[in-house]
Each structure stands twice: as C-alpha cells, then as structure tokens.
C-alpha positions as CSV (number, residue, x, y, z in Angstrom):
1,M,0.9,0.8,10.3
2,G,-0.3,3.7,12.5
3,I,3.2,5.0,13.1
4,G,3.9,4.8,9.3
5,M,0.9,7.0,8.4
6,A,1.5,9.4,11.4
7,S,5.1,9.9,10.4
8,A,4.1,10.6,6.8
9,R,1.5,13.2,7.8
10,V,4.2,15.2,9.5
11,G,6.6,14.9,6.6
12,R,8.9,12.3,8.1
13,F,8.9,10.0,5.1
14,D,12.0,8.1,5.9
15,E,10.6,7.1,9.3
16,S,7.3,6.3,7.7
17,L,9.0,3.9,5.2
18,D,11.0,2.3,8.0
19,A,7.8,1.7,10.0
20,F,5.9,0.3,6.9
21,N,8.8,-2.0,6.0
22,A,8.9,-3.3,9.6
23,A,5.2,-3.9,9.4
24,V,5.5,-5.9,6.2
25,D,8.2,-8.1,7.7
26,S,6.0,-8.7,10.8
27,W,2.8,-9.5,8.8
28,Q,4.7,-11.8,6.5
29,A,6.4,-13.6,9.4
30,C,3.1,-14.3,11.2
31,G,1.1,-15.0,8.0
32,D,-1.5,-12.2,8.4
33,R,-2.1,-11.7,4.7
34,R,-5.2,-9.4,5.1
35,T,-3.3,-7.0,7.2
36,L,-0.3,-7.3,4.8
37,A,-2.6,-6.2,2.0
38,G,-3.7,-3.2,4.0
39,T,-0.1,-2.3,4.7
40,F,0.6,-2.5,0.9
41,S,-2.4,-0.3,0.3
42,Q,-1.1,2.4,2.7
43,M,2.4,2.1,1.2
44,A,0.8,2.8,-2.3
45,S,-0.7,6.0,-0.9
46,L,2.6,7.0,0.7
47,W,4.6,6.6,-2.5
48,T,2.0,8.5,-4.4
49,W,2.2,11.4,-1.8
50,M,6.0,11.3,-2.2
51,G,5.7,11.9,-5.9
52,D,6.3,8.3,-7.2
53,P,2.9,7.0,-8.3
54,E,4.5,4.2,-10.4
55,R,6.0,2.7,-7.2
56,G,2.7,3.3,-5.5
57,C,1.0,1.2,-8.2
58,S,3.4,-1.7,-7.6
59,Y,2.3,-1.8,-3.9
60,S,-1.3,-1.5,-4.9
61,G,-0.8,-4.5,-7.3
62,E,0.6,-6.5,-4.3
63,A,-2.5,-5.6,-2.3
64,F,-4.8,-6.6,-5.2
65,A,-3.1,-10.0,-5.6
66,I,-3.5,-10.8,-1.9
67,L,-7.1,-9.6,-1.7
68,R,-8.1,-11.5,-4.9
69,D,-6.5,-14.7,-3.5
70,L,-8.3,-14.3,-0.1
71,G,-11.6,-13.6,-1.9
72,L,-12.4,-10.4,0.0
73,P,-14.7,-8.4,-2.3
74,M,-15.3,-5.4,0.0
75,W,-11.6,-4.9,0.4
76,L,-11.0,-5.3,-3.3
77,G,-13.5,-2.5,-4.0
78,L,-11.7,-0.2,-1.6
79,E,-8.4,-1.0,-3.2
80,Q,-9.8,-0.3,-6.6
81,C,-10.9,3.1,-5.4
82,T,-7.4,3.9,-4.0
83,S,-5.6,2.8,-7.2
84,G,-7.9,4.6,-9.6
85,F,-5.1,6.9,-10.7
86,E,-3.2,4.1,-12.6
87,P,-4.6,4.9,-16.1
88,Y,-3.3,8.5,-15.7
89,L,0.4,7.5,-15.2
90,P,2.9,8.7,-17.8
91,S,3.8,5.1,-18.6
92,G,0.3,4.4,-19.7
93,R,-0.2,1.4,-17.4
C-alpha cells in the first residue's frame, strides 16, 4: 500500500493503481481481510483525488462490508470519517 500512496502523491496515478491492485490480489490470496479493508479505504481516497468520488464510494463500501463482518468498531469509525462525502455526490447516494 505504501508504494500506491507514494505514487499517487507525486501524480503517478497509473502506477498507484497498479500497486493497489497488486496489493488487493495479495491480501485476497493470503486471506488478510483487515489489511484488504485498509487497501480498499486507500483506493477510495485515491479515486476521489482523481476526480471519481462515485468509484471511491464503491471501494469505501467494500471496506465497510469487511470491517462490519470482522466486527472492528474502531476501524469502522475511521472508515465512516473517510466516506463522509457520499451524501454530497451528484447521484444522491
């Protein structure tokens, strides 16, 4: 995940997406759902920075689902903070 965010911060969004997609594959393969949720949360932020908050919300939703399933209230609270823009999207979600 670190490479994904570092690449995004210097404007290399394609490299960032590649790194995040590789991380998702890795976390899914080894079954690390908590870290997968964190990766989805970072991807939500990335898509929002890139001007596609709707797509960001879809990744935020993925993170929410995992965190709810795992019963991690602190992480759920943090995820709610990062997805607080959803009511303001043009689609009215």
